[in-house]
Short mmCIF file of the C-alpha atoms (twelve columns), coordinates in Angstrom:
data_MODEL
# 
_entry.id   MODEL 
# 
loop_
_atom_site.group_PDB 
_atom_site.id 
_atom_site.type_symbol 
_atom_site.label_atom_id 
_atom_site.label_alt_id 
_atom_site.label_comp_id 
_atom_site.label_asym_id 
_atom_site.label_seq_id 
_atom_site.Cartn_x 
_atom_site.Cartn_y 
_atom_site.Cartn_z 
_atom_site.pdbx_PDB_model_num 
ATOM 1   C CA . UNK A 1   -75.009 29.219  -29.293 1 
ATOM 2   C CA . UNK A 2   -72.895 27.175  -31.710 1 
ATOM 3   C CA . UNK A 3   -69.963 29.493  -31.114 1 
ATOM 4   C CA . UNK A 4   -70.351 29.192  -27.348 1 
ATOM 5   C CA . UNK A 5   -70.325 25.354  -27.546 1 
ATOM 6   C CA . UNK A 6   -67.206 25.389  -29.744 1 
ATOM 7   C CA . UNK A 7   -65.445 27.709  -27.284 1 
ATOM 8   C CA . UNK A 8   -66.248 25.393  -24.338 1 
ATOM 9   C CA . UNK A 9   -65.094 22.372  -26.354 1 
ATOM 10  C CA . UNK A 10  -61.812 24.103  -27.196 1 
ATOM 11  C CA . UNK A 11  -61.192 24.809  -23.493 1 
ATOM 12  C CA . UNK A 12  -61.815 21.155  -22.594 1 
ATOM 13  C CA . UNK A 13  -59.479 19.891  -25.348 1 
ATOM 14  C CA . UNK A 14  -56.738 22.319  -24.319 1 
ATOM 15  C CA . UNK A 15  -57.071 21.247  -20.694 1 
ATOM 16  C CA . UNK A 16  -56.851 17.598  -21.654 1 
ATOM 17  C CA . UNK A 17  -53.712 18.277  -23.684 1 
ATOM 18  C CA . UNK A 18  -52.012 20.053  -20.772 1 
ATOM 19  C CA . UNK A 19  -52.810 17.340  -18.198 1 
ATOM 20  C CA . UNK A 20  -50.202 14.762  -19.385 1 
ATOM 21  C CA . UNK A 21  -47.520 17.449  -19.422 1 
ATOM 22  C CA . UNK A 22  -48.348 18.360  -15.834 1 
ATOM 23  C CA . UNK A 23  -48.232 14.704  -14.752 1 
ATOM 24  C CA . UNK A 24  -44.907 14.192  -16.536 1 
ATOM 25  C CA . UNK A 25  -43.374 17.158  -14.720 1 
ATOM 26  C CA . UNK A 26  -44.549 15.823  -11.345 1 
ATOM 27  C CA . UNK A 27  -43.247 12.337  -12.147 1 
ATOM 28  C CA . UNK A 28  -39.834 13.704  -13.147 1 
ATOM 29  C CA . UNK A 29  -39.523 15.608  -9.879  1 
ATOM 30  C CA . UNK A 30  -40.451 12.563  -7.800  1 
ATOM 31  C CA . UNK A 31  -37.963 10.309  -9.598  1 
ATOM 32  C CA . UNK A 32  -35.113 12.752  -8.989  1 
ATOM 33  C CA . UNK A 33  -35.511 12.683  -5.191  1 
ATOM 34  C CA . UNK A 34  -31.926 12.308  -3.962  1 
ATOM 35  C CA . UNK A 35  -33.194 11.450  -0.510  1 
ATOM 36  C CA . UNK A 36  -35.088 8.353   -1.650  1 
ATOM 37  C CA . UNK A 37  -34.490 5.224   0.371   1 
ATOM 38  C CA . UNK A 38  -31.682 3.065   -0.989  1 
ATOM 39  C CA . UNK A 39  -30.160 5.800   -3.144  1 
ATOM 40  C CA . UNK A 40  -26.446 6.375   -2.370  1 
ATOM 41  C CA . UNK A 41  -25.492 9.937   -1.531  1 
ATOM 42  C CA . UNK A 42  -22.591 11.750  -3.163  1 
ATOM 43  C CA . UNK A 43  -20.667 11.531  0.136   1 
ATOM 44  C CA . UNK A 44  -21.153 7.761   0.322   1 
ATOM 45  C CA . UNK A 45  -20.038 7.278   -3.265  1 
ATOM 46  C CA . UNK A 46  -16.970 9.463   -2.657  1 
ATOM 47  C CA . UNK A 47  -16.096 7.522   0.513   1 
ATOM 48  C CA . UNK A 48  -16.428 4.185   -1.268  1 
ATOM 49  C CA . UNK A 49  -14.293 5.402   -4.160  1 
ATOM 50  C CA . UNK A 50  -11.590 6.626   -1.754  1 
ATOM 51  C CA . UNK A 51  -11.562 3.293   0.068   1 
ATOM 52  C CA . UNK A 52  -11.312 1.469   -3.234  1 
ATOM 53  C CA . UNK A 53  -8.420  3.656   -4.383  1 
ATOM 54  C CA . UNK A 54  -6.592  3.090   -1.095  1 
ATOM 55  C CA . UNK A 55  -7.000  -0.684  -1.354  1 
ATOM 56  C CA . UNK A 56  -5.815  -0.650  -4.961  1 
ATOM 57  C CA . UNK A 57  -2.759  1.405   -3.990  1 
ATOM 58  C CA . UNK A 58  -1.683  -0.835  -1.130  1 
ATOM 59  C CA . UNK A 59  -2.095  -4.007  -3.165  1 
ATOM 60  C CA . UNK A 60  1.065   -3.104  -5.073  1 
ATOM 61  C CA . UNK A 61  4.429   -1.453  -4.321  1 
ATOM 62  C CA . UNK A 62  4.124   2.130   -3.090  1 
ATOM 63  C CA . UNK A 63  6.224   4.986   -1.796  1 
ATOM 64  C CA . UNK A 64  8.681   7.600   -3.127  1 
ATOM 65  C CA . UNK A 65  11.615  5.176   -3.076  1 
ATOM 66  C CA . UNK A 66  9.921   2.939   -5.628  1 
ATOM 67  C CA . UNK A 67  10.828  5.450   -8.340  1 
ATOM 68  C CA . UNK A 68  14.459  4.265   -8.218  1 
ATOM 69  C CA . UNK A 69  13.527  0.642   -8.951  1 
ATOM 70  C CA . UNK A 70  14.396  -0.332  -12.556 1 
ATOM 71  C CA . UNK A 71  11.457  -0.600  -14.959 1 
ATOM 72  C CA . UNK A 72  12.562  -3.977  -16.315 1 
ATOM 73  C CA . UNK A 73  15.108  -6.722  -15.808 1 
ATOM 74  C CA . UNK A 74  15.998  -8.741  -12.708 1 
ATOM 75  C CA . UNK A 75  15.953  -5.650  -10.488 1 
ATOM 76  C CA . UNK A 76  12.442  -4.578  -11.503 1 
ATOM 77  C CA . UNK A 77  9.365   -5.410  -9.457  1 
ATOM 78  C CA . UNK A 78  8.455   -8.186  -11.889 1 
ATOM 79  C CA . UNK A 79  12.002  -9.511  -11.825 1 
ATOM 80  C CA . UNK A 80  12.267  -9.489  -8.010  1 
ATOM 81  C CA . UNK A 81  8.946   -11.293 -7.724  1 
ATOM 82  C CA . UNK A 82  10.518  -14.306 -9.430  1 
ATOM 83  C CA . UNK A 83  13.542  -14.619 -7.092  1 
ATOM 84  C CA . UNK A 84  13.874  -15.466 -3.378  1 
ATOM 85  C CA . UNK A 85  14.454  -12.425 -1.219  1 
ATOM 86  C CA . UNK A 86  18.268  -12.382 -0.830  1 
ATOM 87  C CA . UNK A 87  18.725  -12.926 -4.560  1 
ATOM 88  C CA . UNK A 88  16.096  -10.306 -5.370  1 
ATOM 89  C CA . UNK A 89  17.821  -7.771  -3.100  1 
ATOM 90  C CA . UNK A 90  21.156  -8.406  -4.826  1 
ATOM 91  C CA . UNK A 91  19.595  -7.116  -8.061  1 
ATOM 92  C CA . UNK A 92  18.598  -3.799  -6.477  1 
ATOM 93  C CA . UNK A 93  21.519  -1.323  -6.471  1 
ATOM 94  C CA . UNK A 94  19.964  0.593   -3.557  1 
ATOM 95  C CA . UNK A 95  20.409  -2.456  -1.302  1 
ATOM 96  C CA . UNK A 96  24.031  -3.354  -2.038  1 
ATOM 97  C CA . UNK A 97  25.265  -2.632  1.515   1 
ATOM 98  C CA . UNK A 98  22.518  -4.821  2.948   1 
ATOM 99  C CA . UNK A 99  23.377  -7.632  0.540   1 
ATOM 100 C CA . UNK A 100 27.049  -7.402  1.523   1 
ATOM 101 C CA . UNK A 101 26.083  -7.587  5.205   1 
ATOM 102 C CA . UNK A 102 23.826  -10.607 4.594   1 
ATOM 103 C CA . UNK A 103 26.698  -12.402 2.861   1 
ATOM 104 C CA . UNK A 104 29.131  -11.580 5.698   1 
ATOM 105 C CA . UNK A 105 26.646  -12.979 8.224   1 
ATOM 106 C CA . UNK A 106 26.137  -16.143 6.153   1 
ATOM 107 C CA . UNK A 107 22.380  -15.557 5.929   1 
ATOM 108 C CA . UNK A 108 21.847  -15.818 2.156   1 
ATOM 109 C CA . UNK A 109 20.643  -19.440 2.220   1 
ATOM 110 C CA . UNK A 110 18.610  -18.842 5.408   1 
ATOM 111 C CA . UNK A 111 16.672  -15.977 3.840   1 
ATOM 112 C CA . UNK A 112 16.304  -17.587 0.431   1 
ATOM 113 C CA . UNK A 113 14.950  -20.840 1.860   1 
ATOM 114 C CA . UNK A 114 12.536  -19.266 4.354   1 
ATOM 115 C CA . UNK A 115 8.841   -19.245 3.489   1 
ATOM 116 C CA . UNK A 116 6.348   -16.384 3.767   1 
ATOM 117 C CA . UNK A 117 8.487   -13.841 5.577   1 
ATOM 118 C CA . UNK A 118 8.639   -10.047 5.694   1 
ATOM 119 C CA . UNK A 119 11.964  -8.252  5.366   1 
ATOM 120 C CA . UNK A 120 12.483  -4.625  6.347   1 
ATOM 121 C CA . UNK A 121 15.401  -3.804  4.064   1 
ATOM 122 C CA . UNK A 122 17.583  -0.764  4.885   1 
ATOM 123 C CA . UNK A 123 18.869  1.216   1.908   1 
ATOM 124 C CA . UNK A 124 22.512  2.110   1.364   1 
ATOM 125 C CA . UNK A 125 21.671  5.592   2.699   1 
ATOM 126 C CA . UNK A 126 20.274  3.994   5.855   1 
ATOM 127 C CA . UNK A 127 23.597  2.265   6.530   1 
ATOM 128 C CA . UNK A 128 25.425  5.507   5.684   1 
ATOM 129 C CA . UNK A 129 23.733  7.149   8.692   1 
ATOM 130 C CA . UNK A 130 25.857  4.922   10.941  1 
ATOM 131 C CA . UNK A 131 29.339  6.346   11.611  1 
ATOM 132 C CA . UNK A 132 31.826  4.478   9.408   1 
ATOM 133 C CA . UNK A 133 33.936  3.222   12.300  1 
ATOM 134 C CA . UNK A 134 30.851  1.771   14.015  1 
ATOM 135 C CA . UNK A 135 29.544  0.241   10.785  1 
ATOM 136 C CA . UNK A 136 32.891  -1.376  10.000  1 
ATOM 137 C CA . UNK A 137 33.006  -2.820  13.509  1 
ATOM 138 C CA . UNK A 138 29.523  -4.328  13.137  1 
ATOM 139 C CA . UNK A 139 30.257  -5.727  9.678   1 
ATOM 140 C CA . UNK A 140 33.263  -7.547  11.103  1 
ATOM 141 C CA . UNK A 141 31.392  -8.947  14.130  1 
ATOM 142 C CA . UNK A 142 29.364  -11.841 12.755  1 
ATOM 143 C CA . UNK A 143 27.362  -12.448 15.944  1 
ATOM 144 C CA . UNK A 144 26.282  -8.815  16.313  1 
ATOM 145 C CA . UNK A 145 25.661  -8.489  12.590  1 
ATOM 146 C CA . UNK A 146 23.453  -11.584 12.604  1 
ATOM 147 C CA . UNK A 147 21.378  -10.201 15.482  1 
ATOM 148 C CA . UNK A 148 20.852  -6.892  13.687  1 
ATOM 149 C CA . UNK A 149 19.948  -8.451  10.350  1 
ATOM 150 C CA . UNK A 150 17.556  -11.067 11.764  1 
ATOM 151 C CA . UNK A 151 15.857  -8.260  13.718  1 
ATOM 152 C CA . UNK A 152 14.756  -6.950  10.298  1 
ATOM 153 C CA . UNK A 153 12.879  -10.169 9.483   1 
ATOM 154 C CA . UNK A 154 9.381   -11.198 10.616  1 
ATOM 155 C CA . UNK A 155 8.229   -14.784 10.148  1 
ATOM 156 C CA . UNK A 156 5.036   -13.952 8.270   1 
ATOM 157 C CA . UNK A 157 4.034   -11.901 5.250   1 
ATOM 158 C CA . UNK A 158 2.675   -8.563  6.445   1 
ATOM 159 C CA . UNK A 159 0.215   -6.486  4.446   1 
ATOM 160 C CA . UNK A 160 0.227   -2.682  4.630   1 
ATOM 161 C CA . UNK A 161 -3.024  -2.877  6.617   1 
ATOM 162 C CA . UNK A 162 -1.269  -4.970  9.281   1 
ATOM 163 C CA . UNK A 163 1.390   -2.279  9.631   1 
ATOM 164 C CA . UNK A 164 -1.139  0.391   10.607  1 
ATOM 165 C CA . UNK A 165 -0.825  -0.459  14.299  1 
ATOM 166 C CA . UNK A 166 1.194   -3.610  14.848  1 
ATOM 167 C CA . UNK A 167 3.736   -5.363  17.037  1 
ATOM 168 C CA . UNK A 168 5.625   -8.336  15.634  1 
ATOM 169 C CA . UNK A 169 8.244   -10.801 16.828  1 
ATOM 170 C CA . UNK A 170 11.342  -10.934 14.656  1 
ATOM 171 C CA . UNK A 171 13.635  -13.848 13.832  1 
ATOM 172 C CA . UNK A 172 16.060  -12.314 16.337  1 
ATOM 173 C CA . UNK A 173 13.256  -12.867 18.924  1 
ATOM 174 C CA . UNK A 174 12.961  -9.176  19.680  1 
ATOM 175 C CA . UNK A 175 9.801   -7.151  18.989  1 
ATOM 176 C CA . UNK A 176 9.333   -4.316  16.541  1 
ATOM 177 C CA . UNK A 177 6.373   -1.979  16.209  1 
ATOM 178 C CA . UNK A 178 4.740   -0.513  13.136  1 
ATOM 179 C CA . UNK A 179 2.376   2.409   12.627  1 
ATOM 180 C CA . UNK A 180 0.917   4.533   9.859   1 
ATOM 181 C CA . UNK A 181 -1.656  4.376   7.082   1 
ATOM 182 C CA . UNK A 182 -2.091  4.816   3.339   1 
ATOM 183 C CA . UNK A 183 1.428   5.093   1.945   1 
ATOM 184 C CA . UNK A 184 3.141   6.398   5.102   1 
ATOM 185 C CA . UNK A 185 4.481   3.909   7.660   1 
ATOM 186 C CA . UNK A 186 7.064   3.952   10.431  1 
ATOM 187 C CA . UNK A 187 8.944   1.089   12.062  1 
ATOM 188 C CA . UNK A 188 9.804   1.548   15.751  1 
ATOM 189 C CA . UNK A 189 8.850   5.232   15.298  1 
ATOM 190 C CA . UNK A 190 12.312  5.853   13.811  1 
ATOM 191 C CA . UNK A 191 12.488  4.269   10.360  1 
ATOM 192 C CA . UNK A 192 10.274  5.251   7.416   1 
ATOM 193 C CA . UNK A 193 9.093   2.893   4.699   1 
ATOM 194 C CA . UNK A 194 10.289  4.432   1.429   1 
ATOM 195 C CA . UNK A 195 9.106   1.647   -0.879  1 
ATOM 196 C CA . UNK A 196 6.621   -0.824  0.543   1 
ATOM 197 C CA . UNK A 197 4.847   -4.047  -0.323  1 
ATOM 198 C CA . UNK A 198 7.509   -5.273  -2.768  1 
ATOM 199 C CA . UNK A 199 6.930   -8.945  -3.612  1 
ATOM 200 C CA . UNK A 200 9.659   -11.564 -3.968  1 
ATOM 201 C CA . UNK A 201 9.242   -15.307 -4.470  1 
ATOM 202 C CA . UNK A 202 9.201   -16.027 -0.737  1 
ATOM 203 C CA . UNK A 203 8.848   -12.674 1.019   1 
ATOM 204 C CA . UNK A 204 7.280   -9.247  1.153   1 
ATOM 205 C CA . UNK A 205 9.848   -6.463  1.361   1 
ATOM 206 C CA . UNK A 206 9.502   -3.008  2.905   1 
ATOM 207 C CA . UNK A 207 12.507  -0.850  2.042   1 
ATOM 208 C CA . UNK A 208 13.316  1.495   4.959   1 
ATOM 209 C CA . UNK A 209 15.499  4.568   5.447   1 
ATOM 210 C CA . UNK A 210 17.031  3.717   8.837   1 
ATOM 211 C CA . UNK A 211 18.711  0.575   10.172  1 
ATOM 212 C CA . UNK A 212 16.671  -1.013  12.967  1 
ATOM 213 C CA . UNK A 213 18.549  -1.808  16.154  1 
ATOM 214 C CA . UNK A 214 17.366  -4.551  18.550  1 
ATOM 215 C CA . UNK A 215 17.233  -3.655  22.229  1 
# 
């Protein structure tokens, strides 16, 4: 009889010892429910991270052409941010033809004194796409040159997000269109932004690979 009672007591004690372990296992499973209300899914977290990365990217200069910008000095991004736009462009060797054209048109002071503008700045290679005889003719025609150059200027600072699907009046009074997303944008469906969102003291600059022509 004594042995029988001890055996029953042992069973009860063993059962009591196992009960907390069973409850703990159930609790752990419940707490790991990925479908619980208010818990972000992996897809949501990935989407939010992608959006955050995109915003971080477009808050600063972007594009393949930015690799040619000097790391320091007056022609660097930090250096250009301190100067008005025409002066800043003069410190970038990739924009020397544009700077020469701006000087010929007498627009240096106009651009440097303007406030909160956007300049679509053609590279030297962009001007090189124009046959030399035609380019020389334009460079020596101040009225035509002024129209072309002021067509590259919009009277407000444009963010990359505004370029995704936009239409803007230029200082020349003509309209230009923009499209794209991320780090890929086109102007008038013909000119690509190769280095975008470059800050200067009074303007935002988008360096482009084709000269824009007003209608």
